[in-house]
PDB file as gemmi writes it, atoms N, CA and C in Angstrom:
CRYST1    1.000    1.000    1.000  90.00  90.00  90.00 P 1                      
ATOM      1  N   TRP A   1      91.944  78.620 103.165  1.00  0.00           N  
ATOM      2  CA  TRP A   1      91.895  79.532 102.451  1.00  0.00           C  
ATOM      3  C   TRP A   1      93.285  80.055 101.659  1.00  0.00           C  
ATOM      4  N   PRO A   2      94.386  79.645 101.163  1.00  0.00           N  
ATOM      5  CA  PRO A   2      95.401  80.005 100.210  1.00  0.00           C  
ATOM      6  C   PRO A   2      95.096  79.747  99.251  1.00  0.00           C  
ATOM      7  N   ARG A   3      94.393  78.290  99.481  1.00  0.00           N  
ATOM      8  CA  ARG A   3      94.250  77.680  98.367  1.00  0.00           C  
ATOM      9  C   ARG A   3      93.094  78.171  97.346  1.00  0.00           C  
ATOM     10  N   LEU A   4      92.222  79.354  98.237  1.00  0.00           N  
ATOM     11  CA  LEU A   4      90.946  79.801  97.320  1.00  0.00           C  
ATOM     12  C   LEU A   4      91.595  80.759  96.842  1.00  0.00           C  
ATOM     13  N   GLN A   5      92.791  81.223  97.040  1.00  0.00           N  
ATOM     14  CA  GLN A   5      93.336  82.418  96.347  1.00  0.00           C  
ATOM     15  C   GLN A   5      94.042  82.091  95.051  1.00  0.00           C  
ATOM     16  N   ALA A   6      94.435  80.786  94.991  1.00  0.00           N  
ATOM     17  CA  ALA A   6      94.902  80.369  93.758  1.00  0.00           C  
ATOM     18  C   ALA A   6      93.936  79.710  92.527  1.00  0.00           C  
ATOM     19  N   MET A   7      92.607  79.757  93.551  1.00  0.00           N  
ATOM     20  CA  MET A   7      92.008  78.785  92.181  1.00  0.00           C  
ATOM     21  C   MET A   7      91.000  79.966  91.447  1.00  0.00           C  
ATOM     22  N   GLU A   8      90.839  79.790  90.245  1.00  0.00           N  
ATOM     23  CA  GLU A   8      90.287  80.865  89.163  1.00  0.00           C  
ATOM     24  C   GLU A   8      88.916  80.511  89.233  1.00  0.00           C  
ATOM     25  N   ALA A   9      87.970  79.518  89.269  1.00  0.00           N  
ATOM     26  CA  ALA A   9      86.676  79.692  89.859  1.00  0.00           C  
ATOM     27  C   ALA A   9      86.517  79.307  90.923  1.00  0.00           C  
ATOM     28  N   LEU A  10      85.307  79.788  91.610  1.00  0.00           N  
ATOM     29  CA  LEU A  10      85.012  79.153  92.647  1.00  0.00           C  
ATOM     30  C   LEU A  10      83.663  78.792  93.149  1.00  0.00           C  
ATOM     31  N   THR A  11      83.329  77.759  93.817  1.00  0.00           N  
ATOM     32  CA  THR A  11      81.597  77.544  93.969  1.00  0.00           C  
ATOM     33  C   THR A  11      81.334  77.506  95.244  1.00  0.00           C  
ATOM     34  N   TRP A  12      80.332  77.435  95.540  1.00  0.00           N  
ATOM     35  CA  TRP A  12      79.736  77.486  97.303  1.00  0.00           C  
ATOM     36  C   TRP A  12      80.596  75.963  97.964  1.00  0.00           C  
ATOM     37  N   ASP A  13      80.863  75.221  97.177  1.00  0.00           N  
ATOM     38  CA  ASP A  13      81.753  73.892  97.745  1.00  0.00           C  
ATOM     39  C   ASP A  13      82.693  74.172  98.274  1.00  0.00           C  
ATOM     40  N   ALA A  14      83.685  75.190  97.599  1.00  0.00           N  
ATOM     41  CA  ALA A  14      85.171  75.055  97.449  1.00  0.00           C  
ATOM     42  C   ALA A  14      85.081  76.044  98.900  1.00  0.00           C  
ATOM     43  N   PHE A  15      84.495  76.712  99.453  1.00  0.00           N  
ATOM     44  CA  PHE A  15      84.756  77.851 100.734  1.00  0.00           C  
ATOM     45  C   PHE A  15      84.637  76.566 102.115  1.00  0.00           C  
ATOM     46  N   PRO A  16      85.679  77.018 102.858  1.00  0.00           N  
ATOM     47  CA  PRO A  16      85.591  76.648 103.961  1.00  0.00           C  
ATOM     48  C   PRO A  16      84.363  76.604 104.987  1.00  0.00           C  
ATOM     49  N   TRP A  17      83.323  76.565 105.001  1.00  0.00           N  
ATOM     50  CA  TRP A  17      82.626  77.601 105.787  1.00  0.00           C  
ATOM     51  C   TRP A  17      83.002  77.082 107.167  1.00  0.00           C  
ATOM     52  N   PRO A  18      82.564  77.911 108.559  1.00  0.00           N  
ATOM     53  CA  PRO A  18      83.110  77.851 109.510  1.00  0.00           C  
ATOM     54  C   PRO A  18      81.811  77.127 110.167  1.00  0.00           C  
ATOM     55  N   VAL A  19      81.507  76.058 109.983  1.00  0.00           N  
ATOM     56  CA  VAL A  19      80.564  74.915 110.566  1.00  0.00           C  
ATOM     57  C   VAL A  19      80.927  73.627 110.426  1.00  0.00           C  
ATOM     58  N   PHE A  20      80.805  72.971 111.461  1.00  0.00           N  
ATOM     59  CA  PHE A  20      80.859  71.359 111.547  1.00  0.00           C  
ATOM     60  C   PHE A  20      80.258  70.582 110.056  1.00  0.00           C  
ATOM     61  N   LYS A  21      79.068  70.719 110.132  1.00  0.00           N  
ATOM     62  CA  LYS A  21      78.463  69.936 108.968  1.00  0.00           C  
ATOM     63  C   LYS A  21      78.162  70.791 107.465  1.00  0.00           C  
ATOM     64  N   LYS A  22      78.899  70.486 106.429  1.00  0.00           N  
ATOM     65  CA  LYS A  22      78.779  70.946 105.604  1.00  0.00           C  
ATOM     66  C   LYS A  22      77.466  71.694 105.550  1.00  0.00           C  
ATOM     67  N   PRO A  23      77.544  73.423 104.928  1.00  0.00           N  
ATOM     68  CA  PRO A  23      76.262  73.878 104.382  1.00  0.00           C  
ATOM     69  C   PRO A  23      75.470  73.809 102.860  1.00  0.00           C  
ATOM     70  N   ASP A  24      74.221  73.052 103.143  1.00  0.00           N  
ATOM     71  CA  ASP A  24      73.828  73.359 101.629  1.00  0.00           C  
ATOM     72  C   ASP A  24      73.450  74.780 101.309  1.00  0.00           C  
ATOM     73  N   THR A  25      72.862  75.110 102.251  1.00  0.00           N  
ATOM     74  CA  THR A  25      71.789  76.648 102.049  1.00  0.00           C  
ATOM     75  C   THR A  25      73.015  77.735 103.260  1.00  0.00           C  
ATOM     76  N   PRO A  26      72.307  79.148 102.527  1.00  0.00           N  
ATOM     77  CA  PRO A  26      72.976  80.058 103.407  1.00  0.00           C  
ATOM     78  C   PRO A  26      72.047  79.743 104.944  1.00  0.00           C  
ATOM     79  N   GLU A  27      70.957  79.520 104.954  1.00  0.00           N  
ATOM     80  CA  GLU A  27      70.150  79.276 106.595  1.00  0.00           C  
ATOM     81  C   GLU A  27      70.833  78.518 107.112  1.00  0.00           C  
ATOM     82  N   ASP A  28      71.554  77.199 106.474  1.00  0.00           N  
ATOM     83  CA  ASP A  28      72.560  76.618 107.595  1.00  0.00           C  
ATOM     84  C   ASP A  28      73.772  77.362 108.366  1.00  0.00           C  
ATOM     85  N   LEU A  29      73.815  78.263 108.046  1.00  0.00           N  
ATOM     86  CA  LEU A  29      74.948  79.177 108.563  1.00  0.00           C  
ATOM     87  C   LEU A  29      74.529  79.945 109.897  1.00  0.00           C  
ATOM     88  N   THR A  30      74.059  79.285 110.511  1.00  0.00           N  
ATOM     89  CA  THR A  30      73.627  80.050 111.985  1.00  0.00           C  
ATOM     90  C   THR A  30      74.538  80.232 113.284  1.00  0.00           C  
ATOM     91  N   THR A  31      74.237  81.122 113.917  1.00  0.00           N  
ATOM     92  CA  THR A  31      75.088  81.670 114.984  1.00  0.00           C  
ATOM     93  C   THR A  31      75.482  80.670 115.833  1.00  0.00           C  
ATOM     94  N   SER A  32      74.343  79.654 116.239  1.00  0.00           N  
ATOM     95  CA  SER A  32      74.901  78.885 116.949  1.00  0.00           C  
ATOM     96  C   SER A  32      75.884  77.523 116.447  1.00  0.00           C  
ATOM     97  N   ALA A  33      75.623  77.383 115.098  1.00  0.00           N  
ATOM     98  CA  ALA A  33      76.232  76.397 114.428  1.00  0.00           C  
ATOM     99  C   ALA A  33      77.881  77.035 114.119  1.00  0.00           C  
ATOM    100  N   ILE A  34      78.132  78.613 113.884  1.00  0.00           N  
ATOM    101  CA  ILE A  34      79.056  79.115 113.704  1.00  0.00           C  
ATOM    102  C   ILE A  34      79.951  79.177 115.262  1.00  0.00           C  
ATOM    103  N   SER A  35      79.348  79.437 116.013  1.00  0.00           N  
ATOM    104  CA  SER A  35      79.769  79.525 117.265  1.00  0.00           C  
ATOM    105  C   SER A  35      80.275  78.060 117.833  1.00  0.00           C  
ATOM    106  N   ALA A  36      79.600  77.100 117.827  1.00  0.00           N  
ATOM    107  CA  ALA A  36      80.293  75.384 117.909  1.00  0.00           C  
ATOM    108  C   ALA A  36      81.762  75.399 117.549  1.00  0.00           C  
ATOM    109  N   TYR A  37      81.680  75.471 116.051  1.00  0.00           N  
ATOM    110  CA  TYR A  37      82.892  75.636 115.319  1.00  0.00           C  
ATOM    111  C   TYR A  37      83.996  76.655 115.785  1.00  0.00           C  
ATOM    112  N   VAL A  38      83.963  77.497 115.935  1.00  0.00           N  
ATOM    113  CA  VAL A  38      84.964  78.746 116.068  1.00  0.00           C  
ATOM    114  C   VAL A  38      85.457  78.706 117.214  1.00  0.00           C  
ATOM    115  N   LEU A  39      84.200  78.437 118.165  1.00  0.00           N  
ATOM    116  CA  LEU A  39      84.761  78.300 119.634  1.00  0.00           C  
ATOM    117  C   LEU A  39      84.830  76.873 120.187  1.00  0.00           C  
ATOM    118  N   SER A  40      85.396  75.904 118.920  1.00  0.00           N  
ATOM    119  CA  SER A  40      85.663  74.432 119.490  1.00  0.00           C  
ATOM    120  C   SER A  40      86.931  74.591 120.224  1.00  0.00           C  
ATOM    121  N   PRO A  41      87.018  73.620 121.256  1.00  0.00           N  
ATOM    122  CA  PRO A  41      88.435  73.537 121.806  1.00  0.00           C  
ATOM    123  C   PRO A  41      89.624  72.418 121.274  1.00  0.00           C  
ATOM    124  N   HIS A  42      88.531  71.657 119.923  1.00  0.00           N  
ATOM    125  CA  HIS A  42      89.239  70.378 119.372  1.00  0.00           C  
ATOM    126  C   HIS A  42      90.127  71.481 118.107  1.00  0.00           C  
ATOM    127  N   HIS A  43      89.925  72.574 117.868  1.00  0.00           N  
ATOM    128  CA  HIS A  43      90.461  73.243 116.667  1.00  0.00           C  
ATOM    129  C   HIS A  43      91.526  73.413 116.734  1.00  0.00           C  
ATOM    130  N   PRO A  44      92.901  72.864 116.295  1.00  0.00           N  
ATOM    131  CA  PRO A  44      94.336  72.404 116.840  1.00  0.00           C  
ATOM    132  C   PRO A  44      94.914  73.850 116.564  1.00  0.00           C  
ATOM    133  N   SER A  45      94.678  74.820 115.496  1.00  0.00           N  
ATOM    134  CA  SER A  45      95.188  76.253 115.367  1.00  0.00           C  
ATOM    135  C   SER A  45      94.776  77.087 115.915  1.00  0.00           C  
ATOM    136  N   ASP A  46      93.560  76.958 116.882  1.00  0.00           N  
ATOM    137  CA  ASP A  46      92.897  78.447 117.741  1.00  0.00           C  
ATOM    138  C   ASP A  46      93.149  77.709 119.001  1.00  0.00           C  
ATOM    139  N   ALA A  47      93.557  76.796 119.505  1.00  0.00           N  
ATOM    140  CA  ALA A  47      93.586  76.117 120.907  1.00  0.00           C  
ATOM    141  C   ALA A  47      94.081  77.199 121.752  1.00  0.00           C  
ATOM    142  N   GLN A  48      94.965  77.707 121.565  1.00  0.00           N  
ATOM    143  CA  GLN A  48      95.909  78.940 122.566  1.00  0.00           C  
ATOM    144  C   GLN A  48      94.992  79.919 122.752  1.00  0.00           C  
ATOM    145  N   LYS A  49      94.217  80.203 121.447  1.00  0.00           N  
ATOM    146  CA  LYS A  49      94.029  81.759 120.974  1.00  0.00           C  
ATOM    147  C   LYS A  49      92.607  81.952 122.210  1.00  0.00           C  
ATOM    148  N   ALA A  50      92.436  83.221 122.945  1.00  0.00           N  
ATOM    149  CA  ALA A  50      91.205  83.385 123.564  1.00  0.00           C  
ATOM    150  C   ALA A  50      89.937  83.650 122.962  1.00  0.00           C  
ATOM    151  N   PRO A  51      88.745  83.319 122.891  1.00  0.00           N  
ATOM    152  CA  PRO A  51      87.442  83.136 122.195  1.00  0.00           C  
ATOM    153  C   PRO A  51      87.699  84.283 121.308  1.00  0.00           C  
ATOM    154  N   LYS A  52      87.348  85.484 122.022  1.00  0.00           N  
ATOM    155  CA  LYS A  52      87.272  86.693 121.294  1.00  0.00           C  
ATOM    156  C   LYS A  52      88.222  86.753 120.089  1.00  0.00           C  
ATOM    157  N   ASP A  53      89.495  86.457 120.502  1.00  0.00           N  
ATOM    158  CA  ASP A  53      90.611  86.764 118.963  1.00  0.00           C  
ATOM    159  C   ASP A  53      89.880  85.279 117.953  1.00  0.00           C  
ATOM    160  N   ARG A  54      89.775  84.460 118.560  1.00  0.00           N  
ATOM    161  CA  ARG A  54      89.537  83.434 117.645  1.00  0.00           C  
ATOM    162  C   ARG A  54      88.423  84.149 116.376  1.00  0.00           C  
ATOM    163  N   ILE A  55      87.160  84.573 116.967  1.00  0.00           N  
ATOM    164  CA  ILE A  55      86.360  85.132 116.413  1.00  0.00           C  
ATOM    165  C   ILE A  55      86.709  86.694 115.430  1.00  0.00           C  
ATOM    166  N   LYS A  56      87.828  87.617 116.007  1.00  0.00           N  
ATOM    167  CA  LYS A  56      88.134  87.985 115.235  1.00  0.00           C  
ATOM    168  C   LYS A  56      89.039  87.991 113.997  1.00  0.00           C  
ATOM    169  N   ASP A  57      89.559  86.900 114.324  1.00  0.00           N  
ATOM    170  CA  ASP A  57      90.332  86.138 113.020  1.00  0.00           C  
ATOM    171  C   ASP A  57      89.935  85.897 112.314  1.00  0.00           C  
ATOM    172  N   HIS A  58      88.201  84.893 112.220  1.00  0.00           N  
ATOM    173  CA  HIS A  58      87.151  84.376 111.520  1.00  0.00           C  
ATOM    174  C   HIS A  58      86.605  85.870 110.788  1.00  0.00           C  
ATOM    175  N   ILE A  59      86.660  87.285 111.691  1.00  0.00           N  
ATOM    176  CA  ILE A  59      85.529  88.242 111.160  1.00  0.00           C  
ATOM    177  C   ILE A  59      86.792  88.890 109.842  1.00  0.00           C  
ATOM    178  N   LYS A  60      87.945  88.534 109.648  1.00  0.00           N  
ATOM    179  CA  LYS A  60      88.882  89.235 108.764  1.00  0.00           C  
ATOM    180  C   LYS A  60      88.710  88.598 107.536  1.00  0.00           C  
ATOM    181  N   ARG A  61      88.361  87.150 107.838  1.00  0.00           N  
ATOM    182  CA  ARG A  61      88.451  86.398 106.793  1.00  0.00           C  
ATOM    183  C   ARG A  61      87.228  86.613 105.940  1.00  0.00           C  
ATOM    184  N   TRP A  62      85.997  86.653 106.801  1.00  0.00           N  
ATOM    185  CA  TRP A  62      84.488  86.789 106.075  1.00  0.00           C  
ATOM    186  C   TRP A  62      83.717  88.480 105.897  1.00  0.00           C  
ATOM    187  N   HIS A  63      84.935  89.190 106.535  1.00  0.00           N  
ATOM    188  CA  HIS A  63      84.157  90.593 106.278  1.00  0.00           C  
ATOM    189  C   HIS A  63      84.055  91.065 104.721  1.00  0.00           C  
ATOM    190  N   PRO A  64      83.209  91.322 104.724  1.00  0.00           N  
ATOM    191  CA  PRO A  64      82.181  91.560 103.690  1.00  0.00           C  
ATOM    192  C   PRO A  64      83.178  92.544 102.493  1.00  0.00           C  
ATOM    193  N   ASP A  65      84.063  93.656 102.719  1.00  0.00           N  
ATOM    194  CA  ASP A  65      84.895  94.684 101.851  1.00  0.00           C  
ATOM    195  C   ASP A  65      86.072  93.727 101.509  1.00  0.00           C  
ATOM    196  N   ARG A  66      86.354  92.714 102.312  1.00  0.00           N  
ATOM    197  CA  ARG A  66      87.465  92.166 101.612  1.00  0.00           C  
ATOM    198  C   ARG A  66      86.760  90.830 100.948  1.00  0.00           C  
ATOM    199  N   PHE A  67      86.010  90.174 101.581  1.00  0.00           N  
ATOM    200  CA  PHE A  67      85.377  88.803 101.146  1.00  0.00           C  
ATOM    201  C   PHE A  67      85.328  89.261  99.342  1.00  0.00           C  
ATOM    202  N   GLU A  68      84.649  90.456  99.480  1.00  0.00           N  
ATOM    203  CA  GLU A  68      83.812  90.594  98.109  1.00  0.00           C  
ATOM    204  C   GLU A  68      84.827  91.187  96.865  1.00  0.00           C  
ATOM    205  N   THR A  69      85.858  91.745  97.672  1.00  0.00           N  
ATOM    206  CA  THR A  69      86.681  92.314  96.632  1.00  0.00           C  
ATOM    207  C   THR A  69      87.965  91.240  96.221  1.00  0.00           C  
ATOM    208  N   LYS A  70      88.002  90.115  97.011  1.00  0.00           N  
ATOM    209  CA  LYS A  70      89.275  88.794  96.828  1.00  0.00           C  
ATOM    210  C   LYS A  70      88.476  87.836  96.002  1.00  0.00           C  
ATOM    211  N   LEU A  71      87.683  87.443  96.825  1.00  0.00           N  
ATOM    212  CA  LEU A  71      87.024  86.095  96.389  1.00  0.00           C  
ATOM    213  C   LEU A  71      85.633  86.227  95.679  1.00  0.00           C  
ATOM    214  N   LEU A  72      84.535  87.369  95.949  1.00  0.00           N  
ATOM    215  CA  LEU A  72      83.197  87.035  95.107  1.00  0.00           C  
ATOM    216  C   LEU A  72      83.422  86.911  93.820  1.00  0.00           C  
ATOM    217  N   ARG A  73      84.339  87.525  93.044  1.00  0.00           N  
ATOM    218  CA  ARG A  73      84.365  88.069  91.747  1.00  0.00           C  
ATOM    219  C   ARG A  73      85.010  86.935  91.074  1.00  0.00           C  
ATOM    220  N   LYS A  74      85.819  85.817  91.971  1.00  0.00           N  
ATOM    221  CA  LYS A  74      85.706  84.578  91.313  1.00  0.00           C  
ATOM    222  C   LYS A  74      84.957  83.317  91.276  1.00  0.00           C  
ATOM    223  N   VAL A  75      83.674  83.574  92.470  1.00  0.00           N  
ATOM    224  CA  VAL A  75      82.436  82.589  91.834  1.00  0.00           C  
ATOM    225  C   VAL A  75      81.691  82.779  90.798  1.00  0.00           C  
ATOM    226  N   ARG A  76      81.482  81.554  90.707  1.00  0.00           N  
ATOM    227  CA  ARG A  76      80.511  81.205  89.243  1.00  0.00           C  
ATOM    228  C   ARG A  76      79.553  81.793  89.430  1.00  0.00           C  
ATOM    229  N   GLU A  77      79.027  82.578  88.328  1.00  0.00           N  
ATOM    230  CA  GLU A  77      77.864  83.380  88.114  1.00  0.00           C  
ATOM    231  C   GLU A  77      76.886  83.003  88.601  1.00  0.00           C  
ATOM    232  N   ASP A  78      76.503  81.829  88.451  1.00  0.00           N  
ATOM    233  CA  ASP A  78      75.370  81.205  88.897  1.00  0.00           C  
ATOM    234  C   ASP A  78      74.821  80.633  90.577  1.00  0.00           C  
ATOM    235  N   GLU A  79      76.557  81.120  91.235  1.00  0.00           N  
ATOM    236  CA  GLU A  79      76.634  81.037  92.526  1.00  0.00           C  
ATOM    237  C   GLU A  79      76.689  81.879  93.126  1.00  0.00           C  
ATOM    238  N   ARG A  80      77.027  83.026  92.539  1.00  0.00           N  
ATOM    239  CA  ARG A  80      77.481  84.142  92.967  1.00  0.00           C  
ATOM    240  C   ARG A  80      76.755  84.684  94.604  1.00  0.00           C  
ATOM    241  N   GLU A  81      75.631  84.817  94.010  1.00  0.00           N  
ATOM    242  CA  GLU A  81      74.316  85.758  95.173  1.00  0.00           C  
ATOM    243  C   GLU A  81      74.399  84.505  96.275  1.00  0.00           C  
ATOM    244  N   ARG A  82      74.018  83.226  96.329  1.00  0.00           N  
ATOM    245  CA  ARG A  82      74.097  82.230  97.366  1.00  0.00           C  
ATOM    246  C   ARG A  82      75.702  82.339  98.284  1.00  0.00           C  
ATOM    247  N   VAL A  83      76.506  82.335  97.525  1.00  0.00           N  
ATOM    248  CA  VAL A  83      78.061  82.528  97.996  1.00  0.00           C  
ATOM    249  C   VAL A  83      77.891  83.833  99.016  1.00  0.00           C  
ATOM    250  N   LYS A  84      76.945  85.034  98.308  1.00  0.00           N  
ATOM    251  CA  LYS A  84      77.163  86.130  98.735  1.00  0.00           C  
ATOM    252  C   LYS A  84      76.616  86.463 100.166  1.00  0.00           C  
ATOM    253  N   GLU A  85      75.493  85.597  99.897  1.00  0.00           N  
ATOM    254  CA  GLU A  85      74.398  85.601 101.012  1.00  0.00           C  
ATOM    255  C   GLU A  85      75.157  84.886 102.083  1.00  0.00           C  
ATOM    256  N   GLY A  86      75.395  83.662 102.152  1.00  0.00           N  
ATOM    257  CA  GLY A  86      76.035  83.273 103.035  1.00  0.00           C  
ATOM    258  C   GLY A  86      77.106  83.682 103.736  1.00  0.00           C  
ATOM    259  N   ALA A  87      78.337  84.438 103.098  1.00  0.00           N  
ATOM    260  CA  ALA A  87      79.537  84.959 103.440  1.00  0.00           C  
ATOM    261  C   ALA A  87      79.191  85.867 104.449  1.00  0.00           C  
ATOM    262  N   GLY A  88      78.013  86.910 104.265  1.00  0.00           N  
ATOM    263  CA  GLY A  88      77.193  87.870 104.770  1.00  0.00           C  
ATOM    264  C   GLY A  88      76.723  87.286 106.297  1.00  0.00           C  
ATOM    265  N   LEU A  89      76.220  86.544 106.084  1.00  0.00           N  
ATOM    266  CA  LEU A  89      75.607  85.688 107.337  1.00  0.00           C  
ATOM    267  C   LEU A  89      76.447  85.407 108.426  1.00  0.00           C  
ATOM    268  N   VAL A  90      78.009  84.525 107.885  1.00  0.00           N  
ATOM    269  CA  VAL A  90      78.588  84.597 108.421  1.00  0.00           C  
ATOM    270  C   VAL A  90      79.326  85.417 109.167  1.00  0.00           C  
ATOM    271  N   ALA A  91      79.676  86.847 108.476  1.00  0.00           N  
ATOM    272  CA  ALA A  91      80.137  88.032 108.805  1.00  0.00           C  
ATOM    273  C   ALA A  91      79.099  88.413 109.963  1.00  0.00           C  
ATOM    274  N   ARG A  92      77.905  88.634 109.908  1.00  0.00           N  
ATOM    275  CA  ARG A  92      76.924  89.115 110.811  1.00  0.00           C  
ATOM    276  C   ARG A  92      76.824  88.076 111.960  1.00  0.00           C  
ATOM    277  N   ASN A  93      76.867  86.746 111.891  1.00  0.00           N  
ATOM    278  CA  ASN A  93      76.774  86.006 112.907  1.00  0.00           C  
ATOM    279  C   ASN A  93      78.261  85.956 113.984  1.00  0.00           C  
ATOM    280  N   LEU A  94      79.237  86.314 113.192  1.00  0.00           N  
ATOM    281  CA  LEU A  94      80.258  86.385 113.806  1.00  0.00           C  
ATOM    282  C   LEU A  94      80.615  87.709 114.858  1.00  0.00           C  
ATOM    283  N   ASN A  95      79.809  88.745 114.444  1.00  0.00           N  
ATOM    284  CA  ASN A  95      80.113  90.217 114.912  1.00  0.00           C  
ATOM    285  C   ASN A  95      79.109  89.841 116.171  1.00  0.00           C  
ATOM    286  N   GLU A  96      77.600  89.286 116.075  1.00  0.00           N  
ATOM    287  CA  GLU A  96      77.330  89.101 117.045  1.00  0.00           C  
ATOM    288  C   GLU A  96      77.694  88.259 118.376  1.00  0.00           C  
ATOM    289  N   LEU A  97      78.583  87.339 117.738  1.00  0.00           N  
ATOM    290  CA  LEU A  97      79.215  86.537 118.950  1.00  0.00           C  
ATOM    291  C   LEU A  97      80.325  86.855 119.667  1.00  0.00           C  
ATOM    292  N   LEU A  98      80.916  88.349 119.074  1.00  0.00           N  
ATOM    293  CA  LEU A  98      81.720  89.140 119.420  1.00  0.00           C  
ATOM    294  C   LEU A  98      80.849  90.244 120.257  1.00  0.00           C  
ATOM    295  N   THR A  99      80.101  90.689 120.214  1.00  0.00           N  
ATOM    296  CA  THR A  99      79.361  91.085 121.153  1.00  0.00           C  
ATOM    297  C   THR A  99      78.563  90.623 122.593  1.00  0.00           C  
ATOM    298  N   GLN A 100      78.352  89.457 122.349  1.00  0.00           N  
ATOM    299  CA  GLN A 100      77.873  88.494 123.619  1.00  0.00           C  
ATOM    300  C   GLN A 100      78.882  88.561 124.565  1.00  0.00           C  
TER     301      GLN A 100                                                      
END                                                                             
């Protein structure tokens, strides 16, 4: 995430999508794939956090207001819509996980 802030031009592949298998399309960003990644016991930086706290940390990164103002404007024009759709799906799926 810190590296993204320093980059001038971003693409779909620049983002650390919260899934184990690199997504090709927004449709790959499913609730189950995101859940498996975010709640994995093998994620070293999150191992001590409660599941809801892990989800909340990811929500902060992917929240549309924050994402669109800080990162989306840096995405190449030809990929902007796909990245916006993917980030929106991630945010919605994380919110769904939080309510479960």
